[in-house]
C-alpha positions in Angstrom: 7.0 5.8 -21.9 5.9 7.9 -24.8 7.7 11.2 -24.8 5.5 14.1 -25.9 7.9 17.0 -25.2 11.6 16.2 -25.3 12.6 19.8 -24.6 11.0 19.9 -21.1 13.4 20.6 -18.2 13.0 20.8 -14.4 14.4 23.6 -12.2 16.8 22.2 -9.6 16.0 25.0 -7.3 12.5 23.6 -6.6 11.4 20.2 -5.4 13.7 17.2 -4.9 14.2 13.5 -5.3 11.4 11.9 -3.1 14.1 9.9 -1.1 15.9 13.2 -0.2 12.8 14.9 1.4 12.9 16.5 4.8 11.2 14.8 7.8 8.5 17.5 7.8 7.6 16.5 4.2 7.7 12.8 4.9 5.3 13.3 7.8 3.0 15.2 5.5 2.8 12.3 3.0 4.8 9.2 4.0 4.6 5.5 4.7 5.8 3.6 7.7 5.9 -0.2 7.6 5.7 -1.7 11.1 6.4 -5.3 12.1 3.3 -5.7 14.3 3.8 -7.9 17.5 1.2 -10.2 18.9 -1.2 -8.6 21.4 -2.1 -5.1 20.5 -4.6 -4.2 17.9 -3.7 -2.5 14.6 -5.6 0.6 15.9 -3.7 0.6 19.2 -0.3 0.6 17.4 -1.4 3.3 15.0 -2.6 5.5 18.0 0.8 5.0 19.7 2.7 6.0 16.6 0.4 9.0 16.1 1.0 10.2 19.6 4.8 9.7 19.4 5.1 11.5 16.1 2.7 14.2 17.2 0.8 14.3 14.0 -3.0 14.5 13.6 -3.3 12.3 10.6 -1.9 8.8 10.8 -3.9 5.8 9.6 -3.3 2.2 8.8 -4.4 -0.2 6.1 -4.7 -4.0 6.0 -5.8 -4.6 9.6 -4.3 -7.5 11.4 -6.1 -9.3 14.3 -4.5 -8.9 17.8 -3.1 -12.4 17.7 -1.5 -11.9 14.3 2.0 -10.5 13.6 3.7 -9.0 10.6 3.5 -6.2 8.2 1.2 -3.3 9.0 1.2 -0.3 6.7 0.8 3.1 8.4 0.1 6.2 6.3 1.0 9.7 7.3 -0.7 13.0 6.4 -2.0 13.2 2.9 -1.1 9.6 2.3 -4.1 8.6 4.4 -6.3 9.6 1.5 -4.9 6.7 -0.5 -5.8 3.9 1.9 -8.6 2.4 -0.2 -6.9 3.0 -3.5 -3.4 1.7 -3.0 -3.4 -0.9 -0.2 -5.1 -3.5 -2.5 -2.0 -5.4 -3.5 -1.6 -9.1 -2.8 -0.6 -10.4 0.7 1.5 -13.3 1.7 1.1 -15.1 5.0 2.6 -17.9 7.1 -0.2 -19.7 9.0 -0.1 -22.3 11.7 -3.1 -24.6 11.6 -4.2 -27.2 14.1 -6.5 -30.0 12.8 -8.8 -32.2 14.8 -7.3 -35.4 13.4 -4.3 -36.6 11.5 -4.3 -35.2 8.0 -2.4 -36.9 5.3 0.0 -34.5 3.6 -1.0 -35.7 0.1 -4.7 -35.3 0.9 -4.1 -31.8 2.2 -1.8 -30.9 -0.7 -4.5 -31.9 -3.2 -7.1 -29.9 -1.4 -4.9 -26.8 -1.2 -4.2 -27.0 -5.0 -8.0 -27.3 -5.7 -8.6 -24.1 -3.7 -6.3 -21.9 -5.9 -8.3 -19.4 -7.8 -11.6 -17.6 -6.9 -13.2 -18.7 -3.6 -16.1 -17.5 -1.4 -14.7 -15.8 1.7 -17.2 -14.7 4.3 -15.8 -12.4 7.1 -15.9 -14.2 10.5 -18.4 -13.0 13.2 -15.7 -11.2 15.2 -14.6 -9.1 12.3 -15.3 -5.3 12.1 -16.9 -5.4 8.7 -20.4 -6.3 7.5 -20.9 -10.0 7.3 -21.7 -10.8 3.6 -20.7 -13.4 1.0 -17.9 -12.2 -1.2 -15.1 -13.7 -3.3 -11.3 -13.5 -3.1 -8.5 -14.9 -5.2 -6.1 -17.5 -3.7 -2.9 -17.5 -5.8 -1.0 -20.2 -4.0 -1.1 -22.3 -0.8 1.8 -24.6 0.1 2.7 -26.9 3.0 5.9 -25.7 4.7 6.0 -28.1 7.6 3.8 -30.7 9.3 3.8 -32.5 12.7 1.6 -35.6 12.7 1.9 -36.0 16.5 0.3 -32.6 17.3 -1.8 -32.3 14.0 -0.1 -29.0 13.3 0.6 -27.8 9.8 2.5 -24.7 8.6 1.2 -23.1 5.3 2.3 -20.3 3.1 -0.7 -18.4 1.6 -0.5 -15.8 -1.2 -3.9 -14.2 -1.8 -5.9 -11.0 -2.5 -6.0 -8.2 0.0 -9.0 -8.6 2.3 -8.9 -12.4 2.5 -9.9 -13.7 5.9 -7.4 -16.4 6.7 -9.4 -17.5 9.8 -12.4 -18.2 7.5 -10.1 -20.0 5.0 -8.8 -22.2 7.7 -12.3 -23.1 8.9 -13.3 -24.0 5.3 -10.2 -26.2 4.9 -11.4 -28.1 8.0 -14.9 -28.5 6.7 -13.7 -29.8 3.4 -11.5 -32.4 5.3 -14.4 -33.3 7.6 -12.6 -32.2 10.7 -11.9 -29.0 12.7 -9.2 -26.6 11.7 -8.1 -23.9 14.0 -5.8 -20.9 13.0 -3.5 -20.7 15.9 -0.8 -18.3 14.6 -0.6 -15.9 11.6 2.2 -13.8 10.3 2.0 -11.5 7.2 5.4 -11.4 5.6 4.5 -9.5 2.4 2.0 -6.8 1.5 2.1 -5.5 -2.1 5.6 -4.7 -3.1 6.8 -4.6 0.6 8.6 -7.5 2.3 9.8 -8.2 5.8 13.1 -6.4 5.2 11.2 -3.1 4.7 9.6 -3.1 8.2 10.7 -1.7 11.5 9.6 -2.7 15.0 7.7 -0.4 17.3 10.9 -0.2 19.5 13.0 0.9 16.5 10.4 3.6 15.8 10.3 4.7 19.4 14.2 4.9 19.5 14.2 7.0 16.2 11.6 9.4 17.6 13.7 9.7 20.8 16.8 10.7 18.8 14.7 13.2 16.9 13.1 14.8 19.9 15.8 14.6 22.5 19.0 15.0 20.3 17.7 16.8 17.3 18.8 14.0 15.1 16.2 12.9 12.5 18.4 10.7 10.4 17.1 7.4 11.9 13.4 8.5 11.6 13.8 9.6 8.0 15.1 6.1 7.2 12.0 4.6 8.7 9.5 6.8 6.8 9.3 6.0 3.1 8.0 8.7 0.7 4.4 8.2 -0.6 5.8 7.3 -4.0 6.9 3.9 -2.6 3.3 2.7 -2.6 2.3 4.0 -6.0 4.5 1.8 -8.1 1.7 -0.2 -9.7 -0.1 2.8 -11.2 0.6 4.0 -14.7 2.3 7.4 -14.9 2.1 10.7 -16.6 5.1 13.0 -16.2 4.3 16.7 -16.0 6.2 20.0 -16.2 7.1 22.1 -13.2 4.4 24.6 -13.9 1.8 21.9 -14.3 2.9 20.4 -10.9 2.3 23.8 -9.3 -1.2 24.2 -10.8 -2.2 20.6 -9.9 -1.0 21.1 -6.3 -3.7 23.8 -6.1 -6.3 21.3 -7.4 -6.2 22.3 -11.1 -6.7 19.6 -13.8 -3.7 18.6 -16.0 -3.9 20.2 -19.4 -2.2 18.8 -22.5 0.6 21.4 -22.7 1.8 20.3 -19.2 2.5 16.7 -20.3 6.1 15.6 -20.8 5.6 11.8 -21.2 3.0 9.2 -20.7 2.8 5.4 -20.2 1.7 3.9 -23.5 -1.1 1.6 -22.1 -3.2 4.4 -20.5 -6.9 4.4 -21.4 -9.7 6.8 -20.7 -10.9 6.5 -17.0 -7.6 5.0 -15.7 -6.3 6.0 -12.4 -2.7 7.4 -12.9 0.1 9.0 -11.0 0.9 12.5 -12.1 4.6 12.9 -11.3 7.3 15.5 -11.9 10.5 15.1 -13.8 12.2 14.5 -10.5 9.9 11.5 -9.7 7.7 13.3 -7.2 4.0 12.3 -7.0 1.8 15.4 -7.5 -1.5 13.7 -7.5 -3.5 10.5 -8.2 -5.8 11.4 -11.1 -8.4 10.0 -13.5 -7.7 10.3 -17.2 -10.2 11.9 -19.6 -8.8 10.3 -22.7 -6.6 7.4 -23.8 -3.0 7.8 -24.8 -3.6 7.8 -28.5 -6.0 10.8 -28.2 -3.8 12.6 -25.7 -0.9 12.3 -28.1 -2.9 14.0 -30.9 -4.2 16.8 -28.7 -2.7 20.3 -28.5 -5.0 21.7 -25.8 -7.6 20.5 -23.4 -7.9 18.5 -20.2 -5.9 15.3 -19.9 -6.6 14.2 -16.3 -8.4 15.4 -13.3 -6.9 14.9 -9.8 -8.7 12.5 -7.4 -6.2 12.9 -4.6 -3.6 15.8 -4.5 -0.4 14.7 -2.7 2.0 17.6 -3.3 2.1 20.6 -1.0 1.4 23.9 -2.5 4.5 26.1 -3.0 6.9 23.3 -3.8 7.0 24.7 -7.4 6.3 28.3 -8.2 3.1 29.1 -10.0 3.4 30.3 -13.6 -0.1 31.5 -14.1 -2.1 34.5 -12.9 -5.0 34.2 -10.5 -8.3 35.8 -11.6 
């Protein structure tokens, strides 16, 4: 990062490392990664978690069909505002396909390789979104296992967020001049998160029980990651304590409040404004590129799109009109 003020310091009496936050703060802006079981819908799981945690705002991103299993991201409190902005990372799936005839592994492998790149991906009729032609990127598809006797094939698929695997399976069958049914689907990676980051609904239930019945929130705090955990792909601008206080009230970031900035930032970029302790203050849109910001003495650098920090974490250093 490019340091613009090497004399800036942070006051240890205010704020904290994001991974040392209280449970109350995590529930106000946190992330829960659940290993979804087969059967319930993503909406049902989220509703159960919302009721257990007794919070009003708990949403989910990257909906999985009821028959599918794997990683489902739940967002608490202010983090729900980020659903469309941050849950766009690539996904990785393990899919079990049943073909209508014996498919030669070499023939299938060649087809899968030819489908890497941009493809048309139309949502299936049973999906909850508007049916329209759109494109998605397939990064890689590989055969993991194949059983010729039952015409079953196991694939790994790495692709854009929002790719409909059921549609992809149907298209693979059409290209092979046979039927292809998606019988099982498991998502084992979403963005930077893998299977090891997830908890089961039973583990979440047990952690909530310990919190409510035994006043022990340690297990629950381990299951809720700070909102910073899903912001790793965004460029960053580090701000002073006073600027963090102002931004938490909705103010724009002014040049004197900047400590350091990622060198590749351009005008109009979406960036994370963070404190010297690594706390996300807001997701903001820049007004200028890094070269201009570096030469500025005053003026607006970025305007918040989503404020994530609670007011009062850092004391205000300005006077209200």
